[in-house]
DSSP file (Angstrom, degrees, kcal/mol; ACC not computed):
  #  RESIDUE AA STRUCTURE BP1 BP2  ACC     N-H-->O    O-->H-N    N-H-->O    O-->H-N    TCO  KAPPA ALPHA  PHI   PSI    X-CA   Y-CA   Z-CA
    1    1 A M              0   0    0      0, 0.0     2,-0.1     0, 0.0     5,-0.0   0.000 360.0 360.0 360.0 137.4   22.5   26.7  -13.9
    2    2 A D     >  -     0   0    0      1,-0.1     4,-0.7     4,-0.0     3,-0.0  -0.372 360.0-130.3 -70.9 150.4   21.0   23.3  -14.3
    3    3 A V  T  4 S+     0   0    0      1,-0.2     3,-0.4     2,-0.2    -1,-0.1   0.827 108.9  60.5 -69.3 -30.6   20.4   21.1  -11.3
    4    4 A K  T  4 S+     0   0    0      1,-0.2     4,-0.5     2,-0.2    -1,-0.2   0.893 106.0  45.3 -60.7 -41.6   22.2   18.3  -13.1
    5    5 A N  T  > S+     0   0    0      1,-0.2     4,-2.7     2,-0.1    -1,-0.2   0.581  89.3  88.9 -82.1 -13.2   25.3   20.4  -13.4
    6    6 A S  H  X S+     0   0    0     -4,-0.7     4,-2.6    -3,-0.4    -1,-0.2   0.897  89.4  45.2 -55.8 -50.3   25.4   21.6   -9.8
    7    7 A P  H  > S+     0   0    0      0, 0.0     4,-2.7     0, 0.0    -1,-0.2   0.896 115.1  48.9 -62.9 -39.1   27.4   18.7   -8.3
    8    8 A R  H  > S+     0   0    0     -4,-0.5     4,-2.3     2,-0.2    -2,-0.2   0.907 112.4  48.2 -68.8 -38.6   29.8   18.9  -11.2
    9    9 A Y  H  X S+     0   0    0     -4,-2.7     4,-2.6     2,-0.2    -1,-0.2   0.934 111.8  49.5 -65.8 -48.3   30.2   22.7  -10.7
   10   10 A L  H  X S+     0   0    0     -4,-2.6     4,-2.6     1,-0.2    -2,-0.2   0.919 110.9  50.0 -61.1 -42.9   30.8   22.3   -7.0
   11   11 A Y  H  X S+     0   0    0     -4,-2.7     4,-2.5     1,-0.2    -1,-0.2   0.929 109.1  51.8 -59.0 -41.9   33.4   19.6   -7.7
   12   12 A W  H  X S+     0   0    0     -4,-2.3     4,-2.0     2,-0.2    -2,-0.2   0.919 109.6  49.8 -63.6 -43.2   35.1   21.9  -10.2
   13   13 A L  H  X S+     0   0    0     -4,-2.6     4,-2.3     1,-0.2    -1,-0.2   0.905 109.8  51.2 -58.9 -42.5   35.1   24.6   -7.5
   14   14 A F  H  X S+     0   0    0     -4,-2.6     4,-2.1     1,-0.2    -2,-0.2   0.879 108.9  50.1 -62.3 -37.0   36.6   22.3   -5.0
   15   15 A C  H  X S+     0   0    0     -4,-2.5     4,-1.7     2,-0.2    -1,-0.2   0.860 109.6  51.4 -67.8 -35.0   39.3   21.3   -7.4
   16   16 A Q  H  X S+     0   0    0     -4,-2.0     4,-2.6    -5,-0.2    -2,-0.2   0.899 109.6  50.5 -65.2 -40.1   40.1   24.9   -8.0
   17   17 A F  H  X S+     0   0    0     -4,-2.3     4,-2.4     1,-0.2     6,-0.3   0.904 109.7  50.2 -61.9 -44.9   40.3   25.4   -4.3
   18   18 A E  H  <>S+     0   0    0     -4,-2.1     6,-1.1     1,-0.2     5,-0.8   0.822 112.6  47.2 -67.8 -30.8   42.7   22.5   -4.0
   19   19 A L  H ><5S+     0   0    0     -4,-1.7     3,-0.5     3,-0.2    -2,-0.2   0.920 112.6  48.1 -74.0 -44.2   44.8   23.9   -6.8
   20   20 A I  H 3<5S+     0   0    0     -4,-2.6    -2,-0.2     1,-0.2    -3,-0.2   0.932 121.2  35.7 -61.7 -47.1   45.0   27.4   -5.4
   21   21 A T  T 3<5S-     0   0    0     -4,-2.4    -1,-0.2    -5,-0.2    -2,-0.2   0.404 102.1-130.2 -91.1   4.2   45.8   26.3   -1.9
   22   22 A C  T X 5 +     0   0    0     -3,-0.5     3,-1.3    -4,-0.4    -3,-0.2   0.733  62.7 139.1  53.7  25.2   48.1   23.3   -3.1
   23   23 A S  G > < +     0   0    0     -5,-0.8     3,-1.3    -6,-0.3    -4,-0.1   0.634  52.1  77.7 -76.9 -13.0   46.1   21.1   -0.7
   24   24 A Y  G 3  S+     0   0    0     -6,-1.1    -1,-0.3     1,-0.2    -5,-0.1   0.687  91.6  56.0 -67.3 -14.2   46.1   18.3   -3.3
   25   25 A L  G <  S+     0   0    0     -3,-1.3    -1,-0.2    -7,-0.2    -2,-0.2   0.586  91.0  96.4 -90.3  -9.5   49.7   17.6   -2.3
   26   26 A M  S <  S-     0   0    0     -3,-1.3    -4,-0.0    -4,-0.2    -3,-0.0  -0.376  77.9-110.8 -79.5 154.8   48.9   17.1    1.3
   27   27 A E     >  -     0   0    0     -2,-0.1     4,-2.4     1,-0.1     3,-0.5  -0.439  38.4-101.1 -74.2 160.0   48.3   13.8    3.1
   28   28 A P  H  > S+     0   0    0      0, 0.0     4,-1.9     0, 0.0     5,-0.1   0.878 122.1  48.7 -52.9 -44.8   44.8   13.0    4.3
   29   29 A W  H  > S+     0   0    0      1,-0.2     4,-1.5     2,-0.2     5,-0.1   0.842 111.0  52.8 -68.1 -32.1   45.5   14.0    8.0
   30   30 A E  H  > S+     0   0    0     -3,-0.5     4,-2.5     2,-0.2    -1,-0.2   0.904 107.6  50.7 -65.1 -42.3   47.0   17.2    6.9
   31   31 A K  H  X S+     0   0    0     -4,-2.4     4,-3.0     1,-0.2     5,-0.3   0.871 107.4  54.0 -62.6 -35.9   43.9   18.0    4.8
   32   32 A V  H  X S+     0   0    0     -4,-1.9     4,-1.8    -5,-0.2    -1,-0.2   0.900 112.7  43.2 -66.3 -39.8   41.7   17.4    7.8
   33   33 A L  H  X S+     0   0    0     -4,-1.5     4,-2.2     2,-0.2    -2,-0.2   0.896 116.5  48.4 -70.9 -40.3   43.7   19.8    9.9
   34   34 A F  H  X S+     0   0    0     -4,-2.5     4,-2.0     2,-0.2    -2,-0.2   0.924 114.6  43.0 -67.4 -43.5   43.8   22.4    7.1
   35   35 A Y  H  X S+     0   0    0     -4,-3.0     4,-2.6     2,-0.2     5,-0.2   0.846 113.6  53.6 -73.7 -31.8   40.2   22.2    6.2
   36   36 A S  H  X S+     0   0    0     -4,-1.8     4,-2.2    -5,-0.3    -2,-0.2   0.929 109.3  47.2 -59.9 -43.5   39.3   22.3    9.9
   37   37 A F  H  X S+     0   0    0     -4,-2.2     4,-2.4     2,-0.2    -2,-0.2   0.898 112.9  50.4 -66.1 -42.6   41.3   25.3   10.5
   38   38 A N  H  X S+     0   0    0     -4,-2.0     4,-2.2     2,-0.2    -1,-0.2   0.900 111.4  47.4 -60.0 -44.9   39.7   27.0    7.3
   39   39 A L  H  X S+     0   0    0     -4,-2.6     4,-2.4     2,-0.2    -1,-0.2   0.857 110.0  52.7 -73.3 -30.5   36.2   26.2    8.4
   40   40 A A  H  X S+     0   0    0     -4,-2.2     4,-2.3    -5,-0.2    -2,-0.2   0.941 110.8  47.6 -62.2 -46.4   36.9   27.5   11.9
   41   41 A M  H  X S+     0   0    0     -4,-2.4     4,-2.4     2,-0.2    -2,-0.2   0.878 111.6  50.2 -60.8 -41.3   38.2   30.7   10.5
   42   42 A L  H  X S+     0   0    0     -4,-2.2     4,-2.5     2,-0.2     5,-0.2   0.921 110.3  50.9 -62.8 -44.6   35.2   31.1    8.2
   43   43 A G  H  X S+     0   0    0     -4,-2.4     4,-2.5     2,-0.2    -2,-0.2   0.909 110.7  47.3 -58.9 -47.0   32.9   30.4   11.1
   44   44 A L  H  X S+     0   0    0     -4,-2.3     4,-2.6     1,-0.2     5,-0.2   0.867 111.8  52.1 -68.2 -38.9   34.5   33.1   13.3
   45   45 A L  H  X S+     0   0    0     -4,-2.4     4,-2.5     2,-0.2    -2,-0.2   0.929 111.8  44.9 -61.8 -44.6   34.4   35.5   10.4
   46   46 A L  H  X S+     0   0    0     -4,-2.5     4,-2.5     2,-0.2    -2,-0.2   0.910 114.3  49.6 -67.5 -40.9   30.7   34.9    9.8
   47   47 A Y  H  X S+     0   0    0     -4,-2.5     4,-2.6    -5,-0.2     5,-0.2   0.942 112.5  47.3 -63.3 -45.6   29.9   35.1   13.6
   48   48 A T  H  X S+     0   0    0     -4,-2.6     4,-2.9     1,-0.2     5,-0.3   0.945 111.4  50.7 -61.1 -47.8   31.8   38.4   14.0
   49   49 A T  H  X S+     0   0    0     -4,-2.5     4,-2.5    -5,-0.2     5,-0.3   0.887 110.8  49.3 -52.6 -42.1   30.2   39.9   11.0
   50   50 A Y  H  X S+     0   0    0     -4,-2.5     4,-2.2     1,-0.2    -2,-0.2   0.926 113.3  46.1 -65.9 -43.5   26.8   38.9   12.3
   51   51 A V  H  X S+     0   0    0     -4,-2.6     4,-2.5     2,-0.2    -2,-0.2   0.921 115.5  45.0 -67.1 -42.7   27.4   40.4   15.7
   52   52 A C  H  X S+     0   0    0     -4,-2.9     4,-3.0    -5,-0.2     5,-0.2   0.955 114.1  48.7 -65.8 -48.0   29.0   43.7   14.4
   53   53 A V  H  X S+     0   0    0     -4,-2.5     4,-2.7    -5,-0.3     5,-0.3   0.930 111.6  49.4 -59.0 -45.4   26.3   44.2   11.8
   54   54 A A  H  X S+     0   0    0     -4,-2.2     4,-2.1    -5,-0.3    -1,-0.2   0.923 113.5  47.5 -60.7 -43.0   23.5   43.5   14.4
   55   55 A F  H  X S+     0   0    0     -4,-2.5     4,-2.5     2,-0.2    -2,-0.2   0.930 113.0  47.3 -63.0 -44.5   25.2   46.0   16.8
   56   56 A Q  H  X S+     0   0    0     -4,-3.0     4,-2.5     1,-0.2    -2,-0.2   0.896 113.1  48.0 -67.6 -39.0   25.6   48.6   14.2
   57   57 A A  H  X S+     0   0    0     -4,-2.7     4,-2.0    -5,-0.2    -1,-0.2   0.871 111.5  51.5 -66.6 -38.2   21.9   48.2   12.9
   58   58 A S  H  X S+     0   0    0     -4,-2.1     4,-2.3    -5,-0.3    -2,-0.2   0.920 111.5  46.9 -69.2 -44.9   20.7   48.4   16.5
   59   59 A S  H  X S+     0   0    0     -4,-2.5     4,-2.2     1,-0.2    -2,-0.2   0.914 112.8  49.0 -57.9 -47.0   22.7   51.7   17.1
   60   60 A A  H  X S+     0   0    0     -4,-2.5     4,-2.0     2,-0.2    -1,-0.2   0.863 111.6  49.1 -66.6 -37.1   21.5   53.2   13.9
   61   61 A F  H  X S+     0   0    0     -4,-2.0     4,-2.4     2,-0.2    -2,-0.2   0.914 112.6  47.2 -66.5 -44.9   17.9   52.3   14.7
   62   62 A Q  H  X S+     0   0    0     -4,-2.3     4,-2.0     2,-0.2    -2,-0.2   0.863 113.1  49.6 -68.1 -36.6   18.1   53.8   18.3
   63   63 A F  H  X S+     0   0    0     -4,-2.2     4,-2.3     2,-0.2    -2,-0.2   0.909 112.5  46.8 -66.2 -42.8   19.8   56.9   16.9
   64   64 A T  H  X S+     0   0    0     -4,-2.0     4,-2.3     2,-0.2    -2,-0.2   0.901 113.3  48.6 -67.9 -43.1   17.1   57.3   14.2
   65   65 A C  H  X S+     0   0    0     -4,-2.4     4,-2.1     2,-0.2    -1,-0.2   0.866 111.4  49.8 -62.0 -38.2   14.3   56.7   16.8
   66   66 A A  H  X S+     0   0    0     -4,-2.0     4,-2.2     2,-0.2    -2,-0.2   0.923 111.4  49.6 -66.4 -45.3   15.9   59.3   19.2
   67   67 A R  H  X S+     0   0    0     -4,-2.3     4,-2.1     1,-0.2    -2,-0.2   0.923 112.8  46.9 -61.3 -48.0   16.1   61.9   16.3
   68   68 A V  H  X S+     0   0    0     -4,-2.3     4,-2.0     1,-0.2    -1,-0.2   0.865 111.9  49.4 -65.2 -39.3   12.5   61.4   15.3
   69   69 A S  H  X S+     0   0    0     -4,-2.1     4,-1.5     2,-0.2    -1,-0.2   0.880 111.8  49.0 -69.9 -38.2   11.2   61.6   18.9
   70   70 A I  H  X S+     0   0    0     -4,-2.2     4,-1.2     2,-0.2    -2,-0.2   0.911 111.6  48.2 -65.5 -43.0   13.1   64.8   19.5
   71   71 A E  H  < S+     0   0    0     -4,-2.1    -2,-0.2     1,-0.2    -1,-0.2   0.868 112.3  50.4 -66.0 -38.2   11.9   66.4   16.3
   72   72 A N  H  < S+     0   0    0     -4,-2.0    -1,-0.2     1,-0.2    -2,-0.2   0.777 110.4  48.7 -75.6 -22.1    8.3   65.4   17.1
   73   73 A K  H  < S+     0   0    0     -4,-1.5    -1,-0.2    -5,-0.1    -2,-0.2   0.685  90.0  95.4 -86.1 -18.9    8.5   66.8   20.6
   74   74 A T  S  < S-     0   0    0     -4,-1.2     5,-0.1    -5,-0.1    -4,-0.0  -0.579  83.5-115.7 -71.4 124.2    9.9   70.2   19.5
   75   75 A P    >>  -     0   0    0      0, 0.0     4,-1.4     0, 0.0     3,-0.6  -0.288  21.0-122.4 -57.6 147.7    7.2   72.9   19.1
   76   76 A K  H 3> S+     0   0    0      1,-0.2     4,-2.3     2,-0.2     5,-0.2   0.842 108.2  57.8 -63.2 -35.2    6.9   74.1   15.5
   77   77 A N  H 3> S+     0   0    0      1,-0.2     4,-2.4     2,-0.2    -1,-0.2   0.815 105.3  51.9 -68.7 -28.2    7.6   77.8   16.3
   78   78 A V  H <> S+     0   0    0     -3,-0.6     4,-2.4     2,-0.2    -1,-0.2   0.860 108.0  50.9 -73.7 -34.4   10.9   76.8   17.7
   79   79 A K  H  X S+     0   0    0     -4,-1.4     4,-1.8     2,-0.2    -2,-0.2   0.939 112.3  47.5 -63.5 -48.2   11.8   74.9   14.6
   80   80 A I  H  X S+     0   0    0     -4,-2.3     4,-2.1     1,-0.2    -2,-0.2   0.931 112.7  48.1 -62.2 -45.3   10.9   77.9   12.5
   81   81 A Q  H  X S+     0   0    0     -4,-2.4     4,-2.3     1,-0.2    -1,-0.2   0.913 110.7  50.7 -63.3 -44.7   12.9   80.3   14.7
   82   82 A S  H  < S+     0   0    0     -4,-2.4     4,-0.5     1,-0.2    -1,-0.2   0.825 111.4  48.7 -69.0 -24.2   15.9   78.1   14.7
   83   83 A L  H  < S+     0   0    0     -4,-1.8     3,-0.4    -5,-0.2    -1,-0.2   0.875 113.2  48.2 -75.2 -35.2   15.7   77.9   10.9
   84   84 A L  H  < S+     0   0    0     -4,-2.1    -2,-0.2     1,-0.2    -3,-0.2   0.845 117.5  38.9 -73.5 -34.4   15.4   81.7   10.6
   85   85 A F     <        0   0    0     -4,-2.3    -1,-0.2     1,-0.2    -2,-0.2   0.359 360.0 360.0-101.5   4.4   18.2   82.6   12.9
   86   86 A S              0   0    0     -4,-0.5    -1,-0.2    -3,-0.4    -2,-0.1   0.415 360.0 360.0 -94.4 360.0   20.7   79.9   11.9
């Protein structure tokens, strides 16, 4: 996409948003409340996603590190015996 067309494309997306939400029919003070609410919900969604993904990644990393350290501490003959008898 050209840089020249970027503002026009963003304006087109904004017009589509106004048409879909019917916000073009609202008065200016209603638009401010509506857009503020939408931005607040988007912010909360992004923050929650960031916190949950960070927590899940941390848990997965700790689990992986624990598994690797357990496997490295186990003697090799115990691994072979457990494989043979399972």
